[in-house]
C-alpha positions as CSV (number, residue, x, y, z in Angstrom):
1,M,72.0,191.3,45.4
2,N,72.5,192.3,41.7
3,R,73.3,195.9,41.1
4,E,73.6,198.1,38.0
5,A,74.2,201.8,37.2
6,A,71.6,204.0,38.7
7,F,71.0,207.8,38.5
8,I,69.9,210.1,41.3
9,T,68.8,213.6,40.3
10,W,67.7,216.3,42.7
11,T,66.3,219.8,42.2
12,D,65.2,222.4,44.7
13,T,61.8,220.7,45.0
14,T,62.2,217.0,44.0
15,V,64.5,214.0,44.0
16,T,64.2,211.1,41.5
17,W,66.2,208.0,40.8
18,G,66.3,205.0,38.4
19,R,68.2,203.3,35.7
20,Q,67.4,205.8,33.0
21,A,69.6,208.8,32.5
22,P,67.8,212.0,33.5
23,I,66.5,214.1,30.6
24,P,66.7,217.9,31.0
25,G,63.3,219.6,31.0
26,R,61.4,216.4,32.0
27,L,62.0,216.3,35.7
28,A,59.2,216.0,38.2
29,N,57.4,219.3,38.8
30,G,59.4,220.9,36.0
31,G,62.3,221.6,38.4
32,K,65.7,222.4,37.1
33,A,68.4,219.8,37.9
34,V,70.8,220.8,40.7
35,S,72.9,217.7,40.8
36,V,73.1,214.2,39.3
37,V,75.2,211.4,40.6
38,V,75.8,207.9,39.2
39,L,75.9,204.9,41.5
40,S,76.2,201.1,41.4
41,A,72.9,200.2,43.1
42,V,69.5,198.6,42.8
43,P,67.7,201.3,40.8
44,N,64.2,200.7,42.2
45,R,65.2,200.9,45.8
46,D,64.9,204.0,47.9
47,L,67.9,206.3,47.2
48,G,66.3,209.6,48.2
49,D,68.6,210.0,51.3
50,Y,71.8,209.1,49.5
51,D,75.1,210.4,51.0
52,A,78.4,209.5,49.4
53,L,80.4,209.7,52.6
54,Y,77.9,207.9,54.9
55,E,75.7,204.9,54.7
56,T,72.1,206.1,54.6
57,T,70.3,203.6,52.3
58,S,69.2,200.2,53.4
59,Q,70.8,198.4,50.5
60,P,74.5,198.8,49.6
61,C,75.4,201.2,46.9
62,D,78.7,202.6,45.6
63,Y,79.5,206.0,44.2
64,L,80.6,206.0,40.6
65,W,80.5,209.6,39.3
66,G,79.3,213.1,40.0
67,P,77.8,215.4,40.9
68,G,77.2,217.0,37.5
69,T,74.6,217.8,34.9
70,P,72.2,215.3,33.4
71,D,74.0,215.5,30.0
72,D,77.4,215.0,31.6
73,A,76.1,212.0,33.6
74,A,74.7,210.4,30.5
75,E,78.0,211.0,28.6
76,W,80.1,209.6,31.4
77,L,78.1,206.4,31.5
78,R,78.3,206.1,27.7
79,Q,82.1,206.3,27.9
80,H,82.2,204.1,31.0
81,P,79.6,201.3,30.6
82,Q,78.9,199.4,33.8
83,P,78.5,195.6,33.5
84,G,76.8,195.4,36.9
85,D,78.0,193.6,40.0
86,Q,76.8,191.9,43.2
87,A,76.9,193.1,46.8
88,E,76.3,191.4,50.1
89,T,73.2,192.5,51.9
90,T,73.7,190.7,55.2
91,D,76.5,190.7,57.9
92,R,78.0,193.9,56.5
93,L,80.8,195.7,58.3
94,F,80.4,199.3,59.3
95,L,82.7,201.9,60.9
96,L,81.2,204.6,63.2
97,R,83.2,207.5,64.5
98,Y,82.6,209.0,68.0
99,H,84.3,212.3,68.7
100,D,83.5,215.3,70.9
101,N,80.3,213.6,72.1
102,R,79.1,213.2,68.5
103,L,78.4,209.8,66.9
104,Y,78.6,209.9,63.1
105,L,76.7,207.8,60.7
106,P,78.1,204.4,59.6
107,Q,80.7,204.4,56.8
108,K,82.1,201.7,54.6
109,P,85.6,200.6,55.7
110,A,86.9,201.6,52.2
111,V,85.5,205.1,52.5
112,A,86.8,205.5,56.0
113,A,90.2,204.3,54.8
114,S,90.3,207.3,52.5
115,L,89.9,209.9,55.3
116,A,92.8,212.0,56.6
117,G,93.4,214.7,59.2
118,P,90.8,215.7,61.8
119,A,88.1,213.5,60.1
120,T,90.0,210.4,61.6
121,D,90.0,211.7,65.2
122,G,88.1,210.0,67.9
123,T,87.1,206.5,68.8
124,W,85.9,204.2,66.0
125,Y,83.5,201.3,66.4
126,L,83.5,198.3,64.1
127,L,80.0,196.8,63.9
128,R,78.5,194.0,62.0
129,A,74.8,194.4,60.9
130,D,72.6,193.9,57.9
131,T,71.7,197.6,57.4
132,P,73.4,200.9,58.6
133,I,70.6,202.9,60.3
134,P,69.8,200.1,62.9
135,A,73.6,199.8,63.5
136,F,73.7,203.6,64.2
137,H,70.7,203.3,66.5
138,H,72.4,200.5,68.4
139,Q,75.6,202.4,68.9
140,R,73.9,205.6,70.1
141,C,71.8,203.6,72.5
142,A,75.0,201.8,73.8
143,L,76.9,205.1,74.2
144,S,74.1,206.9,75.9
145,R,73.2,203.9,78.1
146,Y,69.6,204.4,76.9
147,S,67.1,202.1,78.6
148,D,63.8,201.1,77.1
149,P,61.1,202.8,79.2
150,Q,58.9,199.7,79.2
151,S,61.4,196.8,79.5
152,G,64.4,198.6,80.9
153,A,66.5,196.7,78.3
154,R,69.8,198.3,77.1
155,H,71.9,197.7,74.1
156,D,75.1,195.7,74.8
157,P,78.3,197.8,74.2
158,S,80.3,194.8,73.1
159,G,79.7,191.5,71.4
160,E,76.4,190.4,70.0
161,C,73.6,192.6,71.3
162,R,70.7,190.9,73.0
163,T,68.3,193.8,72.1
164,C,68.9,194.1,68.3
165,P,70.6,192.1,65.5
166,T,74.0,194.0,65.8
167,E,77.4,192.9,66.8
168,T,80.0,195.2,68.2
169,I,83.3,193.7,67.1
170,S,85.9,196.1,68.4
171,S,86.7,199.8,69.1
172,G,89.8,201.9,68.9
173,S,91.7,204.1,66.5
174,L,90.8,204.1,62.8
175,P,94.0,202.3,61.7
176,D,93.4,199.6,64.2
177,M,89.7,199.2,63.2
178,L,90.7,199.1,59.5
179,T,93.2,196.3,60.3
180,R,90.5,194.4,62.1
181,A,88.0,194.9,59.3
182,A,90.6,193.5,56.8
183,Q,91.1,190.5,59.0
184,L,87.3,189.8,58.7
185,G,87.4,190.0,55.0
186,G,86.4,193.7,54.6
187,D,87.6,195.8,51.7
188,I,89.8,198.6,53.1
189,T,91.2,199.7,49.8
190,P,90.8,203.5,50.1
191,R,87.8,204.7,48.1
192,P,87.8,208.5,48.0
193,V,84.3,210.0,47.4
194,P,83.1,213.6,47.2
195,D,81.3,215.3,50.1
196,V,77.9,215.2,48.4
197,C,74.4,214.1,49.5
198,V,70.9,214.6,48.3
199,S,70.2,218.2,49.3
200,M,66.6,217.5,50.2
201,S,67.5,214.8,52.6
202,R,67.0,215.5,56.3
203,T,69.0,212.6,57.6
204,P,71.5,214.0,60.1
205,R,75.1,213.1,59.7
206,C,75.6,212.8,63.4
207,N,73.9,212.8,66.8
208,R,75.1,214.3,70.1
209,I,75.2,211.7,72.8
210,H,73.9,212.6,76.3
211,D,73.3,210.5,79.4
212,G,70.1,208.5,78.6
213,Y,69.3,210.2,75.2
214,W,70.7,211.9,72.2
215,D,69.8,214.8,70.0
216,I,70.7,216.3,66.6
217,P,73.2,219.1,66.6
218,P,71.6,222.4,65.4
219,D,74.7,223.0,63.2
220,D,74.2,219.8,61.3
221,P,73.7,220.9,57.6
222,N,71.2,218.1,56.9
223,T,68.8,219.1,59.6
224,V,66.2,221.7,60.3
225,A,66.0,221.6,64.1
226,P,67.3,219.5,67.0
227,S,65.2,216.6,68.2
228,G,64.1,215.8,71.7
229,P,64.8,212.7,73.7
230,P,64.6,209.5,71.6
231,P,61.4,207.5,71.4
232,A,61.3,204.0,72.7
233,S,62.5,201.4,70.2
C-alpha cells in the first residue's frame, strides 16, 4: 500500500482529512480548528477515528507531527517534505494489553516499545491479523469465553483461530512479546507518540472483560455510556 502525508483536522463539530493542508476559516460547518495532526497514510481512507497510541483505522498509518494549528501543520510539512512510503496491509503484528480485567486496543510493536511504567503492566498478547479491530474482537471473545448464540462457536485462545482470520502467536510480559515480534520481523524500534486522538471519536480504548461478555468502562474518555452484552458475530 502506497502512503503519503495526510492531514486530519477536527473541530468541536466536524472532522476532516485528506492530502491538502487545512485552511483556517474554510473548515466544514465553519468550525474553528481544535487540532491538526500529520500522518503517513492513504489520505482518502477513513481516518475519523484516528488514535496515535492505538490502532483504530483499518489501513496502517503512522504519526508524523502534531497536534497543532493548521498554519503550523502546513509549515512543518513545508520544512519536512515527505517522499511517501509503503506499508503492509496483511499479516500485521499487533500487541494487546490485558490488565485489571481490561483489554486495551491493539498497538503497533514500535509504539508499545516506547511505553514505560504502569502502562506496561499486565499480560500482553501478540496477534497476527490484517486489521486491528477484528483482532481486538477476537481477543475479547477469547478472554471472555464468549460463545456464538447460534453456533456455539468460540474463538481459539492460541494458534490460528477457527472462527476468524486471526492468529494468537504468544502471550506474556511486554519485553518478551517485543522479543517475539522482532523474531518475526516486526519493527520494535521505540516510536514515542503523543496521547492524542480525534476528539469526536467514540471508539473506546478498552473493554472490561466478563464471563461470557464485555462492556465499555464508564470512565473511558472516548465513550458516552457503557454497552450491554455483545451482539453475535
